[in-house]
PLY file of the C-alpha trace (Angstrom):
ply
format ascii 1.0
element vertex 198
property float x
property float y
property float z
element edge 197
property int vertex1
property int vertex2
end_header
-1.30 -28.63 3.98
1.17 -27.61 1.27
4.69 -26.35 1.95
3.57 -22.95 0.68
0.66 -22.73 3.13
2.79 -24.05 6.02
5.33 -21.28 5.33
2.55 -18.69 5.20
1.26 -19.74 8.62
4.71 -20.08 10.16
5.81 -16.59 9.12
2.60 -14.51 9.11
3.17 -13.16 12.64
6.66 -11.91 11.72
4.98 -9.74 9.06
2.18 -8.73 11.48
-0.36 -10.33 9.12
-3.45 -12.30 10.14
-4.80 -14.81 7.61
-8.22 -16.47 7.78
-8.46 -20.11 6.63
-10.32 -18.90 3.51
-7.54 -16.41 2.70
-4.87 -19.08 3.22
-6.69 -21.41 0.85
-7.13 -18.76 -1.83
-3.49 -17.69 -1.57
-2.64 -21.36 -2.13
-4.79 -21.32 -5.27
-2.92 -18.22 -6.46
0.44 -19.91 -5.86
-0.68 -23.01 -7.80
-1.95 -20.88 -10.68
1.21 -18.81 -10.86
3.42 -21.90 -10.73
1.46 -23.35 -13.66
1.91 -20.21 -15.79
5.44 -19.40 -14.67
7.15 -22.00 -16.84
5.87 -20.23 -19.97
5.83 -16.59 -18.94
8.70 -16.26 -16.42
6.52 -14.20 -14.10
8.88 -14.58 -11.13
12.36 -16.02 -10.72
12.27 -19.71 -9.72
12.10 -20.10 -5.94
10.96 -22.56 -3.28
7.37 -22.56 -1.96
8.73 -21.21 1.33
10.51 -18.31 -0.37
7.46 -17.47 -2.44
5.32 -17.40 0.71
7.64 -15.00 2.54
9.56 -13.00 -0.09
6.56 -12.46 -2.35
3.19 -13.01 -0.67
3.73 -11.95 2.94
5.90 -9.04 1.79
3.05 -7.94 -0.50
0.57 -8.11 2.38
2.56 -5.44 4.25
0.55 -2.99 2.14
-2.66 -3.76 4.00
-2.01 -1.82 7.20
-1.51 1.33 5.10
-4.73 0.98 3.09
-8.05 2.21 4.50
-11.33 0.47 3.71
-12.37 0.67 0.04
-8.99 2.13 -0.94
-8.32 2.58 -4.66
-4.86 1.51 -5.84
-2.91 1.65 -9.09
-0.09 -0.89 -9.37
2.66 -0.18 -11.91
4.42 -3.13 -13.54
2.13 -5.76 -12.00
3.84 -8.73 -13.67
2.85 -11.74 -11.56
0.25 -9.72 -9.66
2.51 -8.79 -6.76
1.71 -6.99 -4.49
-1.89 -6.47 -5.58
-3.36 -9.96 -6.05
-2.46 -11.21 -2.54
-3.77 -7.92 -1.14
-7.10 -8.27 -3.01
-7.42 -11.87 -1.81
-6.94 -10.80 1.80
-9.01 -7.59 1.47
-11.85 -7.88 -1.06
-12.92 -4.31 -0.21
-9.92 -2.90 -2.10
-10.16 -1.66 -5.70
-7.09 -2.12 -7.91
-5.93 -1.17 -11.38
-3.00 -3.32 -12.50
-0.85 -1.72 -15.19
1.42 -4.13 -17.10
3.13 -3.35 -20.41
3.62 -7.03 -21.34
0.58 -8.38 -23.20
1.36 -11.97 -22.12
1.63 -11.06 -18.46
-1.59 -9.06 -18.75
-3.37 -12.20 -19.96
-2.16 -13.97 -16.81
-3.39 -11.11 -14.60
-6.85 -11.20 -16.17
-7.06 -15.00 -15.93
-5.85 -15.01 -12.32
-8.39 -12.35 -11.36
-11.15 -14.38 -12.99
-10.17 -17.73 -11.49
-9.58 -16.30 -8.01
-12.82 -14.32 -8.05
-11.23 -10.96 -7.41
-12.33 -7.68 -8.96
-9.63 -5.69 -10.71
-8.91 -3.72 -13.86
-5.94 -4.75 -16.00
-4.41 -2.27 -18.46
-1.92 -3.73 -20.93
0.16 -0.61 -21.58
3.17 1.15 -20.07
2.04 3.51 -17.32
3.61 6.44 -19.20
1.12 5.91 -22.05
-2.05 6.28 -19.98
-3.50 8.93 -17.68
-3.36 7.98 -14.02
-6.64 6.44 -12.82
-8.58 8.02 -9.97
-6.75 6.40 -7.06
-5.42 7.36 -3.64
-2.44 4.98 -3.67
0.20 4.01 -6.25
2.26 0.87 -5.69
5.25 -0.57 -7.47
7.35 -3.57 -6.54
9.35 -4.91 -9.48
9.29 -2.58 -12.45
12.12 -2.82 -14.99
14.45 0.19 -14.70
12.60 1.20 -11.53
15.14 3.79 -10.37
15.30 5.42 -13.81
11.52 5.62 -14.00
10.97 6.85 -10.45
10.73 10.58 -11.39
8.12 9.70 -14.04
6.13 7.66 -11.49
6.16 10.60 -9.06
4.92 12.97 -11.79
2.30 10.45 -12.97
0.78 9.78 -9.54
-2.52 11.63 -8.99
-2.30 14.80 -6.88
-2.69 13.97 -3.20
-2.08 10.25 -3.67
0.45 8.28 -1.66
3.24 6.11 -3.04
3.80 2.66 -1.51
7.02 1.39 -3.07
9.16 -1.67 -2.33
12.93 -1.44 -2.65
16.32 -0.93 -1.05
17.97 1.98 0.73
18.83 3.73 -2.54
15.12 4.06 -3.33
14.49 5.64 0.06
17.29 8.16 -0.56
15.84 9.06 -3.97
12.36 9.58 -2.50
13.89 12.02 -0.04
12.51 13.93 2.94
9.19 12.95 4.42
9.47 9.33 3.35
8.50 6.72 5.94
10.31 3.40 5.75
9.21 0.04 7.08
11.81 -2.71 7.15
10.67 -5.93 5.55
10.96 -8.87 7.97
13.41 -11.69 7.09
15.24 -9.26 4.80
18.45 -7.33 5.36
18.08 -4.61 2.79
14.47 -4.35 1.62
11.89 -1.80 2.76
8.36 -0.65 2.08
8.45 3.12 1.57
5.47 5.42 2.08
5.76 8.81 0.41
3.34 11.61 -0.47
4.67 13.52 -3.48
4.48 17.33 -3.41
0 1
1 2
2 3
3 4
4 5
5 6
6 7
7 8
8 9
9 10
10 11
11 12
12 13
13 14
14 15
15 16
16 17
17 18
18 19
19 20
20 21
21 22
22 23
23 24
24 25
25 26
26 27
27 28
28 29
29 30
30 31
31 32
32 33
33 34
34 35
35 36
36 37
37 38
38 39
39 40
40 41
41 42
42 43
43 44
44 45
45 46
46 47
47 48
48 49
49 50
50 51
51 52
52 53
53 54
54 55
55 56
56 57
57 58
58 59
59 60
60 61
61 62
62 63
63 64
64 65
65 66
66 67
67 68
68 69
69 70
70 71
71 72
72 73
73 74
74 75
75 76
76 77
77 78
78 79
79 80
80 81
81 82
82 83
83 84
84 85
85 86
86 87
87 88
88 89
89 90
90 91
91 92
92 93
93 94
94 95
95 96
96 97
97 98
98 99
99 100
100 101
101 102
102 103
103 104
104 105
105 106
106 107
107 108
108 109
109 110
110 111
111 112
112 113
113 114
114 115
115 116
116 117
117 118
118 119
119 120
120 121
121 122
122 123
123 124
124 125
125 126
126 127
127 128
128 129
129 130
130 131
131 132
132 133
133 134
134 135
135 136
136 137
137 138
138 139
139 140
140 141
141 142
142 143
143 144
144 145
145 146
146 147
147 148
148 149
149 150
150 151
151 152
152 153
153 154
154 155
155 156
156 157
157 158
158 159
159 160
160 161
161 162
162 163
163 164
164 165
165 166
166 167
167 168
168 169
169 170
170 171
171 172
172 173
173 174
174 175
175 176
176 177
177 178
178 179
179 180
180 181
181 182
182 183
183 184
184 185
185 186
186 187
187 188
188 189
189 190
190 191
191 192
192 193
193 194
194 195
195 196
196 197
């Protein structure tokens, strides 16, 4: 078993995540694929297999308890496919649209979806340049200038949809009243925020 998969197993319970052997194996394939592409595309900052397992993959899988069966999700600034690709691997019932303004990163997202056998739509444009797809959830984890773009994300999100956003306390303050926060395990300052815009 690889260091990545050992770290997944060792820390899954801290994140309240249950992983089948098939899911563990496929997440390992995703990690290998991303590592291969990362040298050229700088999809994520260099980190150890253990850090990638906890800080990126298990953190991403915190979405799952908030997503009902067959949920439709739009992910803004997908980059390396986090949080959506791990979520689709663990829950094939989900439907995701990944929105990534970088053409090169979009190529990775399409190739990863194909190789991992997951169904997703990839749109290679800034979210501001497209109408919001018909989804019930909007996620965002690592968008450039996230705080500056937050008001635009709130306006863009379909009426009645819920925002699932990863960030620090400042993000929670900006989202304001009615926001639920879930502290990310093994992290001092990061949260998953659940908000329903007016």
